[in-house]
C-alpha positions as CSV (number, residue, x, y, z in Angstrom):
1,M,29.2,-14.6,15.8
2,A,25.7,-13.8,13.1
3,P,23.8,-11.2,13.8
4,D,19.4,-11.9,14.6
5,L,18.2,-11.4,11.4
6,T,13.9,-12.7,12.6
7,P,11.7,-10.9,11.4
8,G,9.9,-8.1,14.0
9,A,6.1,-8.1,15.0
10,D,5.4,-5.6,11.9
11,G,7.2,-8.6,9.2
12,S,10.3,-5.6,8.8
13,V,14.0,-7.0,8.8
14,P,16.8,-5.8,10.8
15,I,18.7,-5.0,7.8
16,K,20.8,-2.3,6.5
17,L,20.6,-1.8,3.0
18,L,22.1,1.0,0.7
19,H,21.3,3.7,-1.5
20,D,17.3,3.0,-3.6
21,R,17.8,-0.4,-2.6
22,V,14.1,-1.9,-1.5
23,L,13.7,-5.0,0.2
24,V,10.6,-6.8,-0.1
25,H,8.7,-10.0,0.7
26,V,5.6,-11.9,-2.3
27,D,3.2,-12.7,0.1
28,A,1.2,-15.0,-2.3
29,A,2.3,-18.5,-3.9
30,D,3.3,-18.3,-7.1
31,G,0.3,-21.2,-7.6
32,E,-3.1,-21.3,-8.9
33,R,-5.2,-17.8,-9.2
34,R,-8.9,-17.0,-9.2
35,S,-9.7,-14.8,-11.6
36,G,-13.2,-12.2,-10.9
37,G,-16.0,-14.6,-11.3
38,G,-14.4,-17.3,-9.1
39,I,-12.8,-19.3,-11.9
40,V,-9.6,-21.1,-11.0
41,I,-6.4,-20.6,-13.3
42,P,-3.9,-23.0,-12.7
43,A,-0.3,-22.0,-12.5
44,T,1.1,-23.7,-15.6
45,A,-1.3,-21.5,-17.3
46,A,0.5,-19.5,-20.3
47,V,-0.1,-16.3,-19.3
48,G,1.8,-12.4,-20.4
49,K,3.8,-10.0,-18.6
50,R,2.2,-10.3,-14.8
51,L,3.4,-7.6,-12.5
52,V,3.5,-8.5,-9.0
53,W,2.6,-7.4,-5.6
54,A,5.5,-7.7,-2.4
55,S,5.3,-6.2,1.0
56,A,8.6,-3.8,2.0
57,V,11.0,-4.9,4.3
58,A,13.2,-2.9,4.6
59,I,14.7,0.3,2.3
60,G,17.8,1.9,2.4
61,P,18.7,5.8,3.3
62,L,18.0,7.4,-0.4
63,V,14.6,5.4,-1.4
64,R,11.8,8.4,-1.1
65,A,8.4,7.3,-2.2
66,V,8.1,4.0,-0.4
67,E,8.0,2.9,3.6
68,V,8.6,-0.2,5.5
69,G,4.7,-2.0,5.3
70,D,3.6,-0.5,2.1
71,L,2.9,-3.1,-1.3
72,V,4.8,-2.2,-3.9
73,L,4.3,-3.6,-7.3
74,F,7.1,-4.8,-9.6
75,E,8.4,-7.0,-12.6
76,P,9.1,-10.7,-11.4
77,E,11.5,-11.1,-14.2
78,E,13.6,-8.4,-13.2
79,R,15.0,-9.5,-9.6
80,A,17.2,-10.6,-7.2
81,E,16.4,-13.2,-5.0
82,V,17.9,-13.4,-1.4
83,E,17.4,-16.1,1.7
84,V,17.8,-14.5,5.3
85,R,17.1,-16.8,7.9
86,G,15.5,-19.4,5.8
87,L,12.9,-17.0,4.4
88,A,12.9,-15.5,0.5
89,Y,13.1,-12.1,-0.2
90,V,13.4,-10.3,-2.9
91,L,16.3,-6.9,-3.4
92,L,15.0,-4.1,-5.9
93,R,15.8,-0.4,-6.5
94,E,13.1,2.1,-6.2
95,R,13.0,2.7,-10.4
96,D,12.2,-0.9,-10.4
97,I,9.2,-0.2,-8.6
98,H,6.0,0.4,-10.5
99,A,3.4,2.0,-7.7
100,V,2.9,2.0,-4.0
101,A,-0.2,0.9,-2.1
102,A,-0.1,2.6,1.4
103,D,-2.8,4.4,3.5
104,R,-0.9,7.3,3.3
105,V,-1.3,7.5,-0.3
106,A,-4.1,9.8,-1.0
107,E,-7.0,9.1,-4.5
108,D,-5.4,12.3,-6.0
109,E,-1.2,10.9,-5.8
110,T,-0.3,8.3,-8.0
111,G,1.9,6.9,-5.7
112,L,4.3,6.4,-8.8
113,Y,8.0,7.0,-8.6
114,L,8.9,8.7,-11.6
C-alpha cells in the first residue's frame, strides 16, 4: 500500500527529503503577467532569464537557510520536476536557491544562502 502523500493544511508534504534537497511548489502559473503599471504581458512575450518564486513544502536534514512555508527564489531552467498525487513540485538543492523570503528574515539580513 502506497503512503498517503496528501499535502497538509499548511501546504507541507509528508515526504522525507535527503541531504540538502528542498521540495517547492510554484504557486503562479506560467501564463500572462501584469507589469507594475497594469499592462498585460502575454506568456509568449520574449523575456530574458527570469527567476521564479515558490513555496517550500519539504526540506532535507542538511538544509540550513530554508524552512517549510518559506518563499524561495530560484532559476526555473535548472530544476527537476516531480508529480506527487497529481500536483507538480520542483526538487532543488539548497545551493540553487538565490533568496529566501520569510517573516523571520530581518531587514538587515540578506536571507541568501552563501
